[in-house]
ROZA-856748 format. One record per residue (C-alpha): residue in one letter; x, y, z; residue number from 1. Coordinates in steps of 0.05 Angstrom, whole numbers. Layout:
N
+---------+--------+--------+--------+-----+
| residuo |     px |     py |     pz | num |
+---------+--------+--------+--------+-----+
|       A |      X |      Y |      Z | NUM |
...
+---------+--------+--------+--------+-----+
END
This chain:
453
+---------+--------+--------+--------+-----+
| residuo |     px |     py |     pz | num |
+---------+--------+--------+--------+-----+
|       M |     -2 |      0 |      0 |   1 |
|       A |     19 |     72 |    -10 |   2 |
|       E |     45 |    117 |     47 |   3 |
|       Q |      0 |    176 |     26 |   4 |
|       K |    -73 |    164 |     33 |   5 |
|       S |    -90 |    199 |    -31 |   6 |
|       R |    -41 |    158 |    -71 |   7 |
|       Q |    -66 |     88 |    -49 |   8 |
|       F |    -73 |     30 |    -98 |   9 |
|       E |    -85 |    -43 |   -105 |  10 |
|       L |    -35 |    -77 |   -155 |  11 |
|       K |    -66 |   -143 |   -171 |  12 |
|       K |    -19 |   -164 |   -228 |  13 |
|       I |     41 |   -150 |   -269 |  14 |
|       T |     62 |   -209 |   -309 |  15 |
|       I |    103 |   -228 |   -370 |  16 |
|       T |     87 |   -288 |   -412 |  17 |
|       T |    149 |   -312 |   -448 |  18 |
|       N |    151 |   -338 |   -520 |  19 |
|       S |    148 |   -409 |   -492 |  20 |
|       D |     80 |   -390 |   -458 |  21 |
|       K |    106 |   -386 |   -386 |  22 |
|       E |     72 |   -331 |   -345 |  23 |
|       M |    117 |   -302 |   -294 |  24 |
|       D |     97 |   -252 |   -238 |  25 |
|       I |    146 |   -194 |   -240 |  26 |
|       R |    115 |   -148 |   -187 |  27 |
|       K |    174 |   -152 |   -140 |  28 |
|       M |    223 |   -134 |   -198 |  29 |
|       V |    184 |    -72 |   -217 |  30 |
|       P |    198 |    -11 |   -172 |  31 |
|       D |    161 |     37 |   -219 |  32 |
|       F |    128 |     42 |   -286 |  33 |
|       K |     98 |     96 |   -333 |  34 |
|       Y |     33 |     87 |   -372 |  35 |
|       Y |     17 |    136 |   -430 |  36 |
|       E |    -48 |    150 |   -469 |  37 |
|       S |    -63 |    213 |   -512 |  38 |
|       I |   -117 |    238 |   -559 |  39 |
|       E |    -57 |    251 |   -608 |  40 |
|       A |    -34 |    177 |   -604 |  41 |
|       P |    -66 |    114 |   -635 |  42 |
|       F |    -39 |     68 |   -585 |  43 |
|       C |    -25 |     63 |   -508 |  44 |
|       R |     47 |     54 |   -484 |  45 |
|       L |     77 |     25 |   -421 |  46 |
|       E |    150 |     33 |   -394 |  47 |
|       L |    169 |    -16 |   -338 |  48 |
|       T |    232 |     -5 |   -298 |  49 |
|       M |    263 |    -72 |   -278 |  50 |
|       V |    312 |    -85 |   -221 |  51 |
|       D |    340 |   -152 |   -239 |  52 |
|       S |    387 |   -193 |   -193 |  53 |
|       V |    370 |   -262 |   -222 |  54 |
|       D |    387 |   -249 |   -295 |  55 |
|       F |    313 |   -248 |   -315 |  56 |
|       N |    332 |   -209 |   -379 |  57 |
|       L |    362 |   -271 |   -410 |  58 |
|       N |    290 |   -298 |   -416 |  59 |
|       L |    270 |   -235 |   -457 |  60 |
|       T |    278 |   -230 |   -534 |  61 |
|       G |    222 |   -180 |   -548 |  62 |
|       G |    150 |   -193 |   -567 |  63 |
|       E |    131 |   -222 |   -501 |  64 |
|       K |     59 |   -206 |   -470 |  65 |
|       V |     57 |   -162 |   -410 |  66 |
|       Q |     -7 |   -156 |   -368 |  67 |
|       V |    -22 |   -102 |   -315 |  68 |
|       D |    -81 |    -99 |   -269 |  69 |
|       L |    -82 |    -39 |   -220 |  70 |
|       E |   -137 |      4 |   -188 |  71 |
|       T |   -127 |     68 |   -148 |  72 |
|       E |   -166 |     90 |    -88 |  73 |
|       A |   -178 |    158 |   -123 |  74 |
|       A |   -217 |    124 |   -179 |  75 |
|       D |   -273 |    110 |   -129 |  76 |
|       G |   -289 |     44 |   -164 |  77 |
|       K |   -303 |     78 |   -232 |  78 |
|       G |   -242 |     49 |   -272 |  79 |
|       K |   -179 |      9 |   -269 |  80 |
|       L |   -119 |      2 |   -311 |  81 |
|       K |   -126 |    -70 |   -335 |  82 |
|       L |    -92 |    -78 |   -405 |  83 |
|       Q |    -48 |   -126 |   -442 |  84 |
|       F |     15 |   -102 |   -477 |  85 |
|       R |     73 |   -132 |   -520 |  86 |
|       I |    145 |   -116 |   -512 |  87 |
|       Y |    175 |    -78 |   -570 |  88 |
|       K |    239 |    -56 |   -543 |  89 |
|       I |    287 |    -75 |   -485 |  90 |
|       G |    329 |    -15 |   -462 |  91 |
|       K |    404 |    -13 |   -448 |  92 |
|       I |    423 |    -52 |   -385 |  93 |
|       I |    461 |    -17 |   -326 |  94 |
|       K |    496 |    -65 |   -283 |  95 |
|       S |    519 |    -52 |   -213 |  96 |
|       E |    551 |   -107 |   -171 |  97 |
|       R |    503 |   -165 |   -172 |  98 |
|       G |    442 |   -126 |   -198 |  99 |
|       Q |    424 |    -93 |   -262 | 100 |
|       M |    372 |    -43 |   -283 | 101 |
|       Y |    336 |    -33 |   -348 | 102 |
|       I |    270 |     -7 |   -380 | 103 |
|       I |    224 |    -51 |   -418 | 104 |
|       Y |    182 |    -12 |   -471 | 105 |
|       C |    112 |    -40 |   -488 | 106 |
|       C |     56 |    -24 |   -532 | 107 |
|       T |    -14 |    -50 |   -540 | 108 |
|       P |    -15 |   -113 |   -588 | 109 |
|       E |    -50 |    -78 |   -642 | 110 |
|       M |     13 |    -31 |   -655 | 111 |
|       Y |     47 |    -95 |   -680 | 112 |
|       N |    -11 |   -110 |   -726 | 113 |
|       N |    -10 |    -37 |   -752 | 114 |
|       E |     61 |    -52 |   -780 | 115 |
|       I |     45 |   -120 |   -806 | 116 |
|       N |    -24 |   -113 |   -839 | 117 |
|       K |    -33 |    -62 |   -899 | 118 |
|       V |    -97 |    -40 |   -927 | 119 |
|       F |   -105 |    -46 |  -1002 | 120 |
|       K |   -178 |    -36 |  -1015 | 121 |
|       A |   -231 |     14 |  -1042 | 122 |
|       F |   -284 |     40 |   -990 | 123 |
|       G |   -349 |     75 |  -1004 | 124 |
|       S |   -396 |     58 |  -1063 | 125 |
|       I |   -431 |     90 |  -1119 | 126 |
|       S |   -492 |     47 |  -1113 | 127 |
|       E |   -531 |     27 |  -1050 | 128 |
|       G |   -514 |    -40 |  -1022 | 129 |
|       S |   -449 |    -46 |  -1062 | 130 |
|       S |   -397 |    -94 |  -1032 | 131 |
|       K |   -351 |    -34 |  -1020 | 132 |
|       D |   -398 |     -7 |   -968 | 133 |
|       E |   -375 |     -4 |   -895 | 134 |
|       D |   -422 |     19 |   -841 | 135 |
|       H |   -363 |     54 |   -804 | 136 |
|       I |   -296 |     51 |   -836 | 137 |
|       P |   -250 |     66 |   -776 | 138 |
|       K |   -288 |     14 |   -736 | 139 |
|       H |   -279 |    -35 |   -792 | 140 |
|       I |   -206 |    -23 |   -798 | 141 |
|       V |   -196 |    -33 |   -724 | 142 |
|       K |   -229 |    -98 |   -724 | 143 |
|       K |   -204 |   -129 |   -790 | 144 |
|       Y |   -136 |   -100 |   -797 | 145 |
|       L |   -112 |    -81 |   -727 | 146 |
|       K |   -150 |   -144 |   -700 | 147 |
|       A |   -169 |   -115 |   -635 | 148 |
|       P |   -213 |   -156 |   -588 | 149 |
|       G |   -286 |   -141 |   -587 | 150 |
|       K |   -285 |   -113 |   -516 | 151 |
|       R |   -237 |    -58 |   -544 | 152 |
|       I |   -287 |    -36 |   -600 | 153 |
|       K |   -350 |    -10 |   -567 | 154 |
|       E |   -405 |     22 |   -611 | 155 |
|       E |   -409 |     84 |   -567 | 156 |
|       H |   -332 |     98 |   -578 | 157 |
|       F |   -341 |    107 |   -653 | 158 |
|       E |   -380 |    167 |   -671 | 159 |
|       A |   -423 |    164 |   -734 | 160 |
|       H |   -393 |    199 |   -794 | 161 |
|       S |   -411 |    217 |   -866 | 162 |
|       K |   -399 |    173 |   -926 | 163 |
|       V |   -330 |    177 |   -954 | 164 |
|       Q |   -302 |    143 |  -1020 | 165 |
|       V |   -228 |    128 |  -1015 | 166 |
|       V |   -179 |     79 |  -1044 | 167 |
|       S |   -123 |     56 |   -995 | 168 |
|       P |    -60 |     42 |  -1034 | 169 |
|       N |    -28 |     -9 |   -985 | 170 |
|       W |    -30 |     40 |   -930 | 171 |
|       R |    -18 |     20 |   -856 | 172 |
|       P |    -88 |     18 |   -819 | 173 |
|       V |    -74 |     79 |   -777 | 174 |
|       D |    -53 |    120 |   -837 | 175 |
|       L |   -117 |    105 |   -871 | 176 |
|       I |   -158 |    125 |   -813 | 177 |
|       S |   -118 |    191 |   -805 | 178 |
|       Y |   -131 |    205 |   -879 | 179 |
|       I |   -205 |    198 |   -866 | 180 |
|       A |   -207 |    237 |   -800 | 181 |
|       D |   -208 |    309 |   -832 | 182 |
|       K |   -253 |    290 |   -891 | 183 |
|       V |   -316 |    267 |   -857 | 184 |
|       T |   -370 |    304 |   -818 | 185 |
|       R |   -414 |    289 |   -757 | 186 |
|       Q |   -480 |    256 |   -768 | 187 |
|       T |   -509 |    277 |   -701 | 188 |
|       S |   -525 |    346 |   -676 | 189 |
|       G |   -481 |    406 |   -687 | 190 |
|       K |   -487 |    481 |   -688 | 191 |
|       G |   -510 |    515 |   -753 | 192 |
|       S |   -529 |    488 |   -820 | 193 |
|       E |   -462 |    461 |   -834 | 194 |
|       K |   -442 |    398 |   -798 | 195 |
|       Q |   -381 |    396 |   -758 | 196 |
|       S |   -318 |    358 |   -780 | 197 |
|       G |   -251 |    346 |   -744 | 198 |
|       F |   -245 |    276 |   -717 | 199 |
|       L |   -191 |    241 |   -673 | 200 |
|       F |   -171 |    169 |   -670 | 201 |
|       Y |   -138 |    147 |   -609 | 202 |
|       E |   -134 |     90 |   -557 | 203 |
|       N |   -146 |     95 |   -482 | 204 |
|       Q |   -157 |     44 |   -426 | 205 |
|       R |   -228 |     35 |   -446 | 206 |
|       G |   -212 |     19 |   -521 | 207 |
|       Y |   -208 |     51 |   -586 | 208 |
|       Q |   -241 |    118 |   -601 | 209 |
|       F |   -261 |    154 |   -665 | 210 |
|       R |   -292 |    218 |   -639 | 211 |
|       S |   -302 |    288 |   -663 | 212 |
|       I |   -273 |    346 |   -624 | 213 |
|       D |   -340 |    379 |   -615 | 214 |
|       G |   -369 |    312 |   -592 | 215 |
|       L |   -315 |    305 |   -538 | 216 |
|       C |   -334 |    379 |   -515 | 217 |
|       E |   -408 |    357 |   -505 | 218 |
|       Q |   -392 |    305 |   -453 | 219 |
|       G |   -404 |    318 |   -380 | 220 |
|       F |   -353 |    311 |   -328 | 221 |
|       E |   -341 |    259 |   -273 | 222 |
|       F |   -286 |    290 |   -232 | 223 |
|       E |   -273 |    361 |   -207 | 224 |
|       F |   -202 |    372 |   -183 | 225 |
|       V |   -192 |    428 |   -131 | 226 |
|       Y |   -127 |    468 |   -120 | 227 |
|       A |   -117 |    477 |    -46 | 228 |
|       Q |    -56 |    515 |    -23 | 229 |
|       Q |    -16 |    485 |     35 | 230 |
|       G |    -46 |    502 |    101 | 231 |
|       H |   -114 |    515 |     75 | 232 |
|       T |   -137 |    442 |     75 | 233 |
|       D |   -144 |    395 |    135 | 234 |
|       N |   -134 |    329 |     98 | 235 |
|       E |   -103 |    300 |     36 | 236 |
|       G |   -162 |    292 |    -14 | 237 |
|       Y |   -163 |    245 |    -73 | 238 |
|       L |   -185 |    305 |   -118 | 239 |
|       N |   -135 |    356 |    -96 | 240 |
|       I |    -87 |    384 |   -147 | 241 |
|       E |    -15 |    375 |   -123 | 242 |
|       S |     17 |    422 |   -176 | 243 |
|       I |     -2 |    464 |   -237 | 244 |
|       Q |     42 |    485 |   -294 | 245 |
|       Y |     11 |    544 |   -329 | 246 |
|       P |     21 |    562 |   -403 | 247 |
|       D |     47 |    624 |   -433 | 248 |
|       K |      1 |    683 |   -412 | 249 |
|       A |     -6 |    700 |   -484 | 250 |
|       N |     32 |    680 |   -547 | 251 |
|       H |      4 |    719 |   -609 | 252 |
|       L |     60 |    700 |   -655 | 253 |
|       R |     44 |    626 |   -644 | 254 |
|       H |    -29 |    636 |   -661 | 255 |
|       M |    -12 |    678 |   -721 | 256 |
|       R |     36 |    625 |   -749 | 257 |
|       M |    -11 |    570 |   -734 | 258 |
|       G |    -69 |    606 |   -771 | 259 |
|       T |   -114 |    607 |   -706 | 260 |
|       Y |   -135 |    679 |   -720 | 261 |
|       K |   -145 |    681 |   -795 | 262 |
|       T |   -124 |    633 |   -853 | 263 |
|       V |   -136 |    636 |   -927 | 264 |
|       T |   -139 |    568 |   -961 | 265 |
|       S |   -135 |    550 |  -1037 | 266 |
|       G |   -160 |    483 |  -1063 | 267 |
|       V |   -128 |    450 |  -1125 | 268 |
|       S |   -168 |    398 |  -1158 | 269 |
|       L |   -132 |    332 |  -1176 | 270 |
|       A |   -145 |    297 |  -1244 | 271 |
|       N |   -190 |    240 |  -1250 | 272 |
|       L |   -149 |    181 |  -1274 | 273 |
|       G |   -172 |    176 |  -1348 | 274 |
|       V |   -146 |    189 |  -1421 | 275 |
|       N |   -183 |    254 |  -1427 | 276 |
|       T |   -162 |    286 |  -1364 | 277 |
|       V |    -89 |    261 |  -1345 | 278 |
|       T |    -58 |    295 |  -1402 | 279 |
|       Q |    -92 |    365 |  -1392 | 280 |
|       S |    -52 |    421 |  -1365 | 281 |
|       G |   -104 |    449 |  -1325 | 282 |
|       G |   -140 |    516 |  -1323 | 283 |
|       S |   -202 |    491 |  -1359 | 284 |
|       K |   -271 |    509 |  -1332 | 285 |
|       D |   -299 |    446 |  -1362 | 286 |
|       K |   -337 |    416 |  -1300 | 287 |
|       K |   -352 |    349 |  -1335 | 288 |
|       S |   -275 |    334 |  -1340 | 289 |
|       S |   -247 |    368 |  -1278 | 290 |
|       P |   -175 |    370 |  -1303 | 291 |
|       S |   -118 |    375 |  -1258 | 292 |
|       G |    -96 |    444 |  -1239 | 293 |
|       T |   -166 |    473 |  -1230 | 294 |
|       V |   -160 |    520 |  -1174 | 295 |
|       Y |   -223 |    533 |  -1130 | 296 |
|       P |   -231 |    603 |  -1104 | 297 |
|       A |   -189 |    622 |  -1043 | 298 |
|       R |   -229 |    618 |   -977 | 299 |
|       E |   -217 |    655 |   -913 | 300 |
|       T |   -226 |    627 |   -846 | 301 |
|       A |   -226 |    674 |   -785 | 302 |
|       F |   -228 |    655 |   -711 | 303 |
|       D |   -296 |    681 |   -698 | 304 |
|       M |   -326 |    643 |   -755 | 305 |
|       I |   -299 |    578 |   -726 | 306 |
|       F |   -319 |    593 |   -655 | 307 |
|       K |   -392 |    604 |   -677 | 308 |
|       R |   -396 |    538 |   -714 | 309 |
|       A |   -359 |    500 |   -654 | 310 |
|       T |   -390 |    469 |   -593 | 311 |
|       P |   -342 |    497 |   -541 | 312 |
|       L |   -333 |    475 |   -471 | 313 |
|       H |   -355 |    542 |   -446 | 314 |
|       K |   -387 |    605 |   -476 | 315 |
|       Q |   -334 |    659 |   -480 | 316 |
|       P |   -273 |    661 |   -530 | 317 |
|       P |   -211 |    645 |   -498 | 318 |
|       F |   -174 |    708 |   -520 | 319 |
|       N |   -180 |    774 |   -556 | 320 |
|       M |   -147 |    778 |   -624 | 321 |
|       P |    -95 |    832 |   -637 | 322 |
|       E |   -124 |    893 |   -672 | 323 |
|       E |    -79 |    882 |   -731 | 324 |
|       V |   -119 |    818 |   -753 | 325 |
|       E |   -187 |    832 |   -726 | 326 |
|       G |   -245 |    851 |   -770 | 327 |
|       E |   -261 |    849 |   -847 | 328 |
|       G |   -202 |    872 |   -889 | 329 |
|       A |   -150 |    847 |   -840 | 330 |
|       P |    -97 |    804 |   -875 | 331 |
|       P |    -93 |    729 |   -861 | 332 |
|       T |    -32 |    706 |   -820 | 333 |
|       R |    -27 |    638 |   -857 | 334 |
|       Q |    -38 |    614 |   -927 | 335 |
|       K |    -52 |    541 |   -944 | 336 |
|       M |    -57 |    500 |  -1009 | 337 |
|       R |   -102 |    442 |  -1007 | 338 |
|       A |   -101 |    385 |  -1058 | 339 |
|       I |   -175 |    366 |  -1068 | 340 |
|       P |   -188 |    290 |  -1086 | 341 |
|       T |   -251 |    269 |  -1117 | 342 |
|       L |   -290 |    244 |  -1054 | 343 |
|       I |   -359 |    226 |  -1037 | 344 |
|       H |   -371 |    245 |   -965 | 345 |
|       Q |   -437 |    292 |   -975 | 346 |
|       Q |   -492 |    285 |  -1029 | 347 |
|       G |   -490 |    349 |  -1076 | 348 |
|       N |   -556 |    363 |  -1113 | 349 |
|       S |   -538 |    413 |  -1166 | 350 |
|       G |   -503 |    369 |  -1218 | 351 |
|       Q |   -432 |    395 |  -1199 | 352 |
|       P |   -373 |    347 |  -1193 | 353 |
|       K |   -367 |    312 |  -1129 | 354 |
|       G |   -327 |    350 |  -1079 | 355 |
|       H |   -340 |    418 |  -1115 | 356 |
|       P |   -353 |    479 |  -1070 | 357 |
|       D |   -417 |    491 |  -1113 | 358 |
|       G |   -442 |    423 |  -1105 | 359 |
|       G |   -510 |    447 |  -1076 | 360 |
|       S |   -535 |    478 |  -1013 | 361 |
|       Q |   -535 |    412 |   -975 | 362 |
|       A |   -463 |    393 |   -996 | 363 |
|       A |   -403 |    401 |   -950 | 364 |
|       D |   -345 |    401 |   -996 | 365 |
|       T |   -277 |    371 |   -984 | 366 |
|       L |   -243 |    438 |   -974 | 367 |
|       S |   -289 |    469 |   -923 | 368 |
|       V |   -291 |    405 |   -886 | 369 |
|       A |   -216 |    402 |   -879 | 370 |
|       E |   -213 |    477 |   -864 | 371 |
|       Y |   -257 |    471 |   -806 | 372 |
|       A |   -224 |    408 |   -781 | 373 |
|       A |   -154 |    442 |   -779 | 374 |
|       A |   -181 |    507 |   -746 | 375 |
|       R |   -220 |    468 |   -696 | 376 |
|       Y |   -160 |    431 |   -672 | 377 |
|       N |   -122 |    496 |   -665 | 378 |
|       L |   -178 |    524 |   -625 | 379 |
|       M |   -180 |    462 |   -578 | 380 |
|       K |   -111 |    477 |   -558 | 381 |
|       A |   -122 |    554 |   -544 | 382 |
|       I |   -111 |    544 |   -468 | 383 |
|       Q |    -68 |    489 |   -439 | 384 |
|       L |    -51 |    466 |   -369 | 385 |
|       T |    -12 |    408 |   -340 | 386 |
|       I |    -34 |    385 |   -270 | 387 |
|       T |     -9 |    330 |   -224 | 388 |
|       V |    -60 |    296 |   -182 | 389 |
|       P |    -65 |    231 |   -141 | 390 |
|       G |    -62 |    173 |   -188 | 391 |
|       N |   -132 |    160 |   -217 | 392 |
|       T |   -144 |     99 |   -262 | 393 |
|       A |   -212 |    125 |   -278 | 394 |
|       V |   -191 |    187 |   -319 | 395 |
|       C |   -176 |    173 |   -391 | 396 |
|       A |   -151 |    214 |   -449 | 397 |
|       G |   -211 |    245 |   -485 | 398 |
|       D |   -250 |    252 |   -418 | 399 |
|       V |   -276 |    320 |   -391 | 400 |
|       I |   -256 |    341 |   -322 | 401 |
|       S |   -267 |    405 |   -284 | 402 |
|       L |   -217 |    449 |   -245 | 403 |
|       N |   -231 |    493 |   -183 | 404 |
|       I |   -175 |    542 |   -179 | 405 |
|       P |   -181 |    600 |   -134 | 406 |
|       A |   -164 |    671 |   -161 | 407 |
|       S |   -131 |    691 |    -95 | 408 |
|       R |   -126 |    671 |    -22 | 409 |
|       G |   -146 |    723 |     32 | 410 |
|       E |   -186 |    732 |     97 | 411 |
|       Q |   -254 |    735 |     60 | 412 |
|       E |   -303 |    680 |     74 | 413 |
|       S |   -316 |    665 |     -2 | 414 |
|       V |   -258 |    657 |    -50 | 415 |
|       L |   -273 |    672 |   -124 | 416 |
|       K |   -252 |    622 |   -178 | 417 |
|       D |   -197 |    640 |   -227 | 418 |
|       R |   -240 |    651 |   -289 | 419 |
|       K |   -191 |    639 |   -341 | 420 |
|       F |   -164 |    574 |   -315 | 421 |
|       S |   -223 |    542 |   -273 | 422 |
|       G |   -277 |    504 |   -308 | 423 |
|       K |   -280 |    448 |   -357 | 424 |
|       Y |   -222 |    416 |   -398 | 425 |
|       V |   -212 |    358 |   -444 | 426 |
|       V |   -157 |    310 |   -422 | 427 |
|       A |   -109 |    311 |   -479 | 428 |
|       A |    -58 |    263 |   -448 | 429 |
|       H |    -53 |    221 |   -384 | 430 |
|       T |     14 |    199 |   -360 | 431 |
|       F |      3 |    150 |   -300 | 432 |
|       T |     64 |    137 |   -256 | 433 |
|       F |     67 |     78 |   -205 | 434 |
|       T |    115 |     72 |   -150 | 435 |
|       Q |    116 |     29 |    -89 | 436 |
|       R |     99 |     91 |    -49 | 437 |
|       G |     39 |    109 |    -89 | 438 |
|       C |     11 |    132 |   -158 | 439 |
|       T |      6 |    199 |   -190 | 440 |
|       S |    -29 |    224 |   -252 | 441 |
|       E |     -2 |    278 |   -297 | 442 |
|       L |    -58 |    307 |   -338 | 443 |
|       L |    -46 |    350 |   -402 | 444 |
|       L |   -109 |    392 |   -409 | 445 |
|       F |   -135 |    428 |   -470 | 446 |
|       R |   -195 |    477 |   -477 | 447 |
|       D |   -224 |    526 |   -526 | 448 |
|       S |   -263 |    577 |   -483 | 449 |
|       I |   -273 |    606 |   -417 | 450 |
|       P |   -336 |    613 |   -372 | 451 |
|       N |   -380 |    674 |   -370 | 452 |
|       K |   -365 |    729 |   -320 | 453 |
+---------+--------+--------+--------+-----+
END
């Protein structure tokens, strides 16, 4: 058990199954380990520190199965870290007298399958009921090519998306899902007439997830963590924030260079593979042939436009734009060129080529979908915090949590919250650290807005 009450845990299992199918309990050989998951990473990872006085490393060649089963008191019975991994790297060995120390690097087994299995297939169909139809392409990829077990592929973790037509030229499974992620839109509710885009594919301890950024922000929160300065709390609570790393107060150059404030995007049509189109030099307005080089009109994306379309965590924008880039007529701070493939992901109704910006009032073209997806991701990272809390196996990457941070400490009876940094956040990454003295969770937090005054 841990020395500090808030960091208590129950470690049920850490085992290694050798290539000869012999399962070995290694809990006494592991003084600490780190577990990682992130909304920016398709697979979870584990790093085991080994203290070896019996030459156990001679049994290891890589590829062995590792199982961990641990639950913390702070999770309050809402979740545990119970996963299977495979060893992909054995770190350098440091010898000291009769003992030796090294780190074993592990990943979830599907990461192996991502390197082995390639996807060479067409998805999406022209006619209803075609054999190329898949109800949910990312879910199909995770099941068939990554070969994830059924318990890691839950229906509620794969948000419905619009149809897309795509040919995978022997890509890795994760590369195909990443290609699709900024080309599809949500099928569920969203703000405004245009459906929201911007999907993320990642793994956490609950399984694989294909979720939109706006969908993540619509979640409720399970935990509220409180920052209590030393001397202002009588006991050590499971939800106390032990430390906070604040971001830069303001960084306008970063937002300008990333295009958060204002971006102009130009789309270039790719040729359809055919005798009549491949040899054309471009510049034609012939909508039937859609030759290569056809440039769509430039489009301007401003921060306020994206914020109105988004479903943010709170109601107020996270910052005020500099006057140099605010309002109509202000120059964009970033320019992008986007190659537009011929995709079917929204049905047009005016006879224009598929993917054309004038494809009808109900059509969401490839360019605008990708524009919003990139801008929404930048908006999500407008405010970032890193906090350290007692180890909590119920908190996962992609969850929403709430912070209660005081604006000041004084003799007044009621202390106001810090408006800019208190409130809801999306957990962007969770680094879980286990030691024999207790467990801690380091949470990287993102958010796109601040609460009303």
